[in-house]
Structures are given as structure tokens and as C-alpha cells.
C-alpha positions in Angstrom: 3.8 -59.0 -35.5 3.2 -56.1 -37.8 -0.2 -55.4 -36.1 1.6 -55.5 -32.7 4.2 -52.9 -33.9 1.5 -50.6 -35.3 -0.4 -50.9 -32.0 2.7 -50.0 -30.0 3.5 -47.0 -32.3 -0.1 -45.8 -32.1 -0.1 -46.0 -28.3 3.2 -44.0 -28.1 1.9 -41.4 -30.6 -1.3 -41.0 -28.7 0.6 -40.8 -25.4 2.8 -38.0 -26.8 -0.2 -36.1 -28.1 -2.1 -36.4 -24.8 1.0 -35.2 -23.0 1.3 -32.2 -25.3 -2.4 -31.3 -25.0 -2.5 -31.8 -21.2 0.8 -31.0 -19.6 1.5 -32.3 -16.1 -0.1 -30.3 -13.3 2.1 -28.0 -11.3 1.2 -26.8 -7.8 2.4 -23.4 -6.4 1.5 -21.4 -3.4 0.6 -17.7 -3.2 0.6 -15.9 0.2 -1.2 -12.6 0.8 -2.4 -10.4 3.7 -5.6 -8.3 4.0 -9.2 -8.3 5.2 -12.1 -10.4 3.9 -12.7 -8.2 0.9 -9.0 -8.4 -0.1 -9.1 -12.2 0.3 -12.1 -12.5 -1.9 -10.3 -10.4 -4.6 -7.3 -12.7 -4.6 -9.6 -15.8 -4.6 -11.2 -14.4 -7.8 -7.7 -13.7 -9.3 -6.7 -17.3 -8.6 -9.9 -18.6 -10.0 -9.5 -16.5 -13.2 -5.9 -17.7 -13.6 -7.1 -21.3 -13.3 -9.3 -20.7 -16.4 -6.3 -19.2 -18.2 -3.8 -22.0 -17.2 -5.6 -25.0 -15.7 -2.4 -27.0 -15.6 -1.1 -24.7 -12.8 -2.8 -25.1 -9.5 -2.4 -22.1 -7.2 -3.0 -22.6 -3.5 -3.9 -19.3 -1.8 -2.5 -18.7 1.8 -4.3 -15.8 3.4 -3.0 -14.2 6.6 -5.5 -11.4 7.7 -3.2 -9.4 10.0 -0.2 -7.6 8.5 1.7 -8.2 11.7 1.1 -11.9 11.6 1.9 -11.9 7.9 5.3 -10.4 8.5 6.0 -12.9 11.3 5.0 -15.8 9.0 7.2 -14.5 6.2 10.2 -14.3 8.6 9.6 -17.8 9.8 9.1 -19.3 6.3 12.2 -17.6 4.8 14.3 -18.7 7.8 13.1 -22.3 7.3 13.8 -22.1 3.6 10.2 -22.8 2.8 8.4 -19.6 1.7 5.4 -19.6 -0.6 6.3 -19.5 -4.3 4.8 -16.0 -4.6 4.5 -13.5 -1.8 2.9 -10.1 -1.6 5.3 -7.4 -0.3 5.1 -3.7 0.3 8.0 -1.6 -1.0 8.8 -0.5 2.5 9.4 -4.1 3.6 10.9 -6.1 0.8 14.4 -4.6 1.3 15.2 -6.8 4.3 14.6 -9.9 2.1 16.4 -8.4 -0.9 19.5 -7.7 1.2 19.6 -11.3 2.4 19.5 -12.5 -1.2 16.4 -14.6 -0.8 14.3 -13.0 -3.5 14.4 -13.9 -7.2 15.2 -10.8 -9.4 12.4 -10.4 -11.9 13.9 -8.0 -14.4 15.0 -10.7 -16.8 11.6 -12.4 -16.6 9.9 -9.1 -17.5 12.2 -8.4 -20.4 11.3 -11.8 -21.9 7.6 -11.5 -21.4 5.3 -11.2 -24.3 2.4 -10.2 -22.0 3.7 -7.2 -20.0 6.5 -4.8 -20.3 8.1 -2.2 -18.0 6.8 0.7 -20.0 3.2 -0.4 -19.2 3.6 0.5 -15.6 3.7 3.8 -13.7 7.4 4.4 -13.0 6.5 5.7 -9.5 5.4 2.2 -8.7 8.3 0.3 -10.4 11.3 2.4 -9.2 11.1 1.6 -5.4 11.3 -2.2 -6.2 14.8 -1.9 -7.7 17.5 -3.1 -5.4 21.1 -2.4 -6.3 20.0 -1.9 -9.9 17.9 -5.1 -10.2 14.1 -5.1 -10.4 13.1 -7.5 -7.6 9.3 -7.5 -7.7 6.4 -6.5 -10.0 4.1 -3.9 -8.4 0.4 -4.6 -8.7 -0.8 -1.2 -7.5 0.1 2.3 -6.4 -1.8 4.8 -4.3 -1.3 8.2 -2.8 -2.6 9.2 0.6 -6.0 10.9 0.2 -8.7 12.5 2.4 -11.8 10.4 2.6 -14.6 12.7 3.7 -18.3 12.5 4.7 -20.1 14.7 2.2 -23.3 14.7 4.4 -21.4 16.1 7.4 -19.8 18.8 5.3 -23.1 19.9 3.9 -24.8 19.8 7.4 -22.0 22.0 8.8 -22.1 24.4 5.9 -18.4 23.6 5.0 -17.4 23.8 1.4 -16.3 20.5 0.0 -12.5 20.1 -0.5 -11.1 21.4 -3.7 -8.1 20.3 -5.7 -6.1 23.2 -4.4 -7.2 23.5 -0.8 -4.6 24.4 1.8 -3.5 23.4 5.3 -5.6 26.3 6.6 -8.7 25.2 4.7 -8.2 21.7 6.0 -7.9 22.8 9.6 -11.0 25.1 9.2 -13.0 22.2 8.0 -11.8 19.9 10.8 -12.7 22.5 13.4 -16.2 23.0 11.9 -16.8 19.3 11.8 -15.7 18.7 15.4 -18.9 18.9 17.5 -20.9 17.9 20.6 -24.0 16.9 18.6 -25.9 15.7 21.7 -25.3 18.7 23.9 -23.7 16.5 26.5 -20.6 18.6 27.0 -18.5 15.9 25.3 -17.3 15.8 21.7 -19.0 12.9 19.9 -18.1 13.9 16.3 -14.6 14.6 15.3 -13.4 16.5 12.2 -10.5 14.3 11.4 -9.0 10.9 12.1 -5.6 9.5 11.2 -3.0 6.9 12.0 -0.2 8.4 14.0 3.0 7.4 12.2 6.0 9.0 10.4 4.4 7.5 7.3 1.4 9.8 7.8 3.5 12.8 8.7 5.9 12.4 5.7 3.8 14.0 3.0 3.2 17.0 5.2 7.0 17.3 5.8 7.6 17.2 2.1 4.8 19.7 1.4 6.5 22.1 3.8 9.8 21.8 2.0 11.4 19.5 4.6 12.9 16.0 4.4 12.7 12.9 6.5 16.4 12.0 6.0 19.6 13.5 4.9 19.8 11.5 1.6 16.7 9.6 0.3 18.9 7.2 -1.7 21.5 6.4 1.0 20.2 7.9 4.3 22.4 8.1 7.3 20.1 9.9 9.8 16.6 11.3 10.3 16.4 15.1 9.7 13.1 15.9 11.5 15.0 18.4 13.6 15.5 20.7 10.5 13.3 23.8 10.7 10.9 23.0 7.9 10.5 19.4 8.9 10.0 20.3 12.6 7.4 22.8 11.6 5.4 20.2 9.8 5.6 17.7 12.7 4.4 20.4 15.1 1.5 21.2 12.8 0.5 17.5 12.7 0.8 17.2 16.5 -1.2 20.3 17.1 -4.2 18.8 15.4 -4.6 16.8 18.6 -2.9 18.7 21.5 -3.9 22.3 20.4 -7.0 22.1 18.1 -8.5 18.9 19.4 -10.0 18.0 16.0 -8.9 14.4 16.3 -9.7 11.9 19.1 -7.3 11.7 22.0 -5.7 8.5 23.1 -8.6 7.4 25.3 -11.2 8.0 22.6 -9.1 6.4 19.9 -8.6 3.2 22.0 -12.4 3.2 22.7 -13.2 3.4 19.0 -10.8 3.7 16.2 -11.0 6.7 13.8 -11.7 4.4 10.9 -14.6 2.8 12.7 -15.9 6.4 13.5 -15.8 7.2 9.8 -17.7 4.0 8.9 -20.3 4.9 11.6 -20.8 8.5 10.2 -19.3 10.3 13.2 -16.0 11.4 11.6 -15.7 14.2 9.0 -12.4 13.2 7.4 -10.1 10.2 7.4 -6.6 9.9 5.9 -6.0 6.6 4.1 -4.8 5.1 0.8 -7.0 3.3 -1.8 -7.0 0.2 0.4 -9.9 1.4 2.5 -12.4 1.6 -0.4 -13.9 -2.0 -0.2 -14.8 -1.4 3.5 -16.2 2.1 2.8 -18.3 0.8 -0.1 -20.4 -1.0 2.6 -21.5 2.4 3.9 -25.2 3.0 3.2 -26.1 5.7 5.8 -24.3 8.6 4.2 -22.4 9.8 1.1 -18.7 10.0 0.9 -15.9 10.9 -1.5 -12.2 11.5 -1.7 -10.0 14.6 -2.0 -6.3 15.2 -2.4 -4.2 16.1 0.6 -4.2 19.8 1.3 -1.2 21.8 0.1 1.4 24.0 1.8 4.6 25.3 0.1 4.5 22.6 -2.5 2.4 19.7 -3.6 3.5 16.2 -2.4 2.0 12.8 -1.6 3.3 9.5 -0.4 3.5 6.2 -2.2 1.6 3.1 -1.1 2.5 0.1 -3.3 2.5 -3.7 -3.0 4.2 -6.1 -5.4 4.3 -9.8 -6.3 7.7 -11.2 -5.4 9.2 -14.7 -6.0 11.4 -16.2 -3.3 14.5 -17.9 -4.6 13.6 -21.0 -2.7 10.5 -21.6 -4.8 10.4 -24.9 -6.5 8.5 -24.0 -9.7 9.8 -20.7 -11.0 8.3 -20.9 -14.5 4.8 -21.6 -13.1 5.2 -18.9 -10.4 6.2 -16.4 -13.1 3.3 -17.4 -15.2 1.0 -16.4 -12.3 2.9 -13.1 -11.6 2.7 -12.3 -15.3 -1.0 -13.0 -15.5 -1.7 -11.1 -12.3 -0.1 -8.0 -13.7 -1.7 -8.3 -17.1 -4.8 -6.2 -18.0 -7.1 -9.2 -17.2 -5.4 -9.9 -13.9 -5.1 -6.4 -12.6 -8.7 -5.8 -13.7 -9.8 -8.6 -11.5 -8.1 -7.1 -8.4 -9.2 -3.5 -9.3 -12.8 -4.6 -9.3 -12.7 -5.0 -5.6 -12.0 -1.3 -5.3 -8.9 -2.0 -3.2 -6.2 -0.9 -5.7 -5.2 1.8 -8.1 -3.8 -0.3 -10.9 -0.1 0.0 -11.6 -0.8 -0.4 -15.3 -1.4 3.0 -16.8 -4.0 2.0 -19.4 -6.1 0.2 -16.8 -5.9 3.0 -14.3 -7.2 5.4 -17.0 -10.0 3.1 -18.0 -13.7 2.8 -16.8 -12.6 -0.3 -15.0 -11.1 2.0 -12.4 -12.8 5.3 -13.0 -16.4 4.1 -13.3 -18.5 6.9 -11.7 -21.1 4.3 -10.8 -18.9 3.1 -8.0 -17.7 5.1 -5.1 -15.6 7.1 -4.7 -16.9 9.3 -7.5 -13.7 11.2 -7.5 -11.4 8.3 -8.1 -9.4 10.4 -10.6 -7.9 12.1 -7.6 -5.7 9.0 -7.2 -4.3 9.5 -10.7 -3.8 13.3 -10.5 -1.7 12.8 -7.4 0.6 10.2 -9.1 3.2 12.8 -10.4 3.6 14.2 -6.9 3.9 11.0 -4.9 7.3 10.2 -3.3 8.6 7.0 -1.7 10.2 6.7 1.7 13.7 5.4 1.7 14.1 1.7 0.7 16.7 0.3 3.1 17.1 -2.8 5.1 16.5 -1.0 8.4 13.8 1.5 7.3 10.8 -0.3 8.7 12.5 -0.3 12.2 13.1 3.4 11.8 9.4 3.9 11.0 8.3 1.8 14.0 10.4 3.6 16.6 9.8 7.1 15.1 6.1 6.3 15.2 6.3 5.4 18.9 8.0 8.8 19.6 5.6 10.7 17.5 2.6 9.2 19.4 4.1 10.5 22.7 3.9 14.1 21.3 0.6 13.6 19.5 -1.1 12.5 22.7 0.4 15.2 24.9 3.0 13.2 26.8 6.1 14.9 25.5 7.2 17.9 23.4 7.9 17.8 19.7 11.5 18.7 20.3 11.9 15.9 22.8 10.5 13.2 20.6 12.4 14.3 17.5 15.7 14.2 19.4 14.8 10.8 20.9 13.7 9.5 17.5 16.9 10.6 15.8 19.0 9.0 18.6 17.1 5.7 18.6 17.1 5.5 14.8 20.9 5.9 14.4 21.8 2.2 14.7 19.4 1.2 12.0 21.1 3.5 9.4 24.6 2.1 10.2 25.3 -0.8 7.9 21.7 -1.4 7.0 21.2 1.4 4.5 21.8 -0.2 1.1 21.5 2.4 -1.7 19.6 1.5 -4.8 21.8 1.9 -7.9 20.1 3.8 -10.7 
């Protein structure tokens, strides 16, 4: 009998020890958007986390198209079955925060022994506060910059962009780089390419001393009709309708500006850090980045994505462990290695992991020198709808189908319903 008791005790003790050494496996899901290079970066992050915490199995759900990703998010949240961790841009999380379907992460961050709020750039953290609560943890921040083909600049005898170049310098370069290189009577090389949206126009409005809305914290209307804002919109539109330094609608549909840049037939392209993985595949010419040109004042626009935890998630502790790791030095270094992000962690952004001159762009520090001057667009439940309709109107002027005054008036009118009842000010 004594031997039997000892055997039972031994089995129990061993069982407890084994349970302590190897905790039960927990499965969580992580949904992201992006191209193949971005998918590979997140796969590496998940693999690295598995080495760090093997008892937590992370299933990566990748949706390439941002449009499809947003639809999937809407369906999943409506069904009450979203992924345990989702990647959201600061311009788009407010609709979910307003519905109360996101888990606030401020308390998790305060208890963390791995990361703390002071580690991050405040420009990245602040837009993710909703009514005083920190909702998500930003993994990156970026300004809008000018990607430029150094070979085309040299060939055209155009000085490379400087840190203090102006709108006039920018336009001069775009004109000099717009050419009929084949002598066919048709332009086949453009000086500039850009997305046509209010998000692209915004930094130029701010540089000119204008504003997009009447109150950035609690907006009630668009203010693109104010003189300084209107002047900036007209300048942007004139790049196409007056100066013809960007492709017209037919040319843009035939081949996107980004594709032209990749093919070496576009002098400059406006984009955030997100384009770097694709541009690093270029082997036929040299390229680099420069800050946006200046006008009355210096201003840039924030691009930032964050890890968010839906309230419906079934394993909050495991999900937070992943979010915490992903935003640690090791985790952010893994994503930064892809070239896709400017780390939101100050110490990492200032390190060789991001600033290594052996990887293009050589002037990566431009992204950091622009940080003090970047601004966020309003964070409201209806803002993305405002952006969409304002972009539709802007395109009509940009491609010569309506006047700037007409599209501004129409945009203000169409946007009005999305400010009523949907603008939720963020408490500070």
C-alpha cells in the first residue's frame, strides 16, 4: 500500500511539474493586409514569436487588398467573430471604437514590463486615443515623402532635392523631367506621379497655412473653400490640368504612376514608407527619398497602422502577449527589416536597423526629420467616408472635368451628413 501511495504522489507531482513547464497551447488569429513583401514580414514576425512563446500558436490571415480587408473586417465584426488581433490604420479604427467592439489597450500597456508608452513617438500614439482611452498600439509611423529617380535627375541636369526645397523647385524639377524621350510627339516620361485624394492634398493645404476642417478635434465641416486651402487645392490640380507634369486619366489607367516609377519612366512619386519593399526590387536605376517641398510652413501627414484587439477575442492574455512582443524591440525589428515601416519605437528608428545606409533608400533619416512636422487627419467615425467622397470630387477637377470651385462646393455639401452625429471628439 505504501508503494502505491508513493507512486500516486510521484505521478501527481510529475504531472504538475510537466504542466508548469509546458503550459497548454493557446491558438489565436492575426489578420493583416498588404502585398507579398508585407505578408512575408508578418510571417517572419509570427515565426519569431513562436520561438519566444511556443505555447501560443498564431494563425496568420492575410488579405492582400485593403478594400477586401475592410469588407472582411466589417463582416467579421458584424458576425461577432473577428480575428483576435487585427491591423488597423488610424483613419479607420474610429468606426469600430465608436461601436465599442475594440478592447482598450491602455491598461495592458501600463502593466507591461516589456514596453511603455514613453518608448513610442507621441505622433503615432495620440491618434489611437478614443475618448481618452488608448485603443491600439501603433507599430509604425511615416510621413509622405518624395521618391525620386536619381538617374533621371542627373540626366536632365536637375539638382537633387534638398531638405529646404520649395513648391517652385518641385514644379521646376517636374517640368524638366517630363519629356518625349522618343521624339514621337507624345510624352512618355512624366516628372511626377501621385494618388489623387484629399489625403495627398492635405499636407500641401497645411503647408500653405490652410485647414481641411473647422476643428481638427471635433470637425463639423470641410473648409477647403477658405482662401489658403483653396489655393493649395488649385496648385495640386494645376500639376495636371495646367502644367501636365503628371499623367492624365487615360495614361494613368493605362499604367499606374507607381508602375511607371518602377519601370524608370517617372521622375518623382509621392508615397509613404510602405513602398520601400517594392522599390528595393529596382535594379535598373538608382533612387532615393526627399522631404515634401515647403511653402509657407513645413508640414507632413501621418501614416500609421496599429495592432488592435477586438473585444470578442477569446484569448485576451495570449493576444496581448503577441501585441506586446510585436511592439518590442525584437518584434518591430523583424517588421522593419522588410523596409516597409518606420518603427514607432524611437530607439529602433534611430538605430542602424532602420538607418543602415547599405539598404535603400540611403536617405532614410528623412522619415525621422519629418516626424516633428507630421499631422494626423481628423479621427472620427465618419472621416473615411469624407475622404472617399472628397477624393471623388477632387479627381473631377484634377482630370479637367470640373473647376476647383465646383468640386470644393460639392465636396463640402456631400460631406456634411458624415459630420453630423458621427464626429466623436477624442478627449485629451
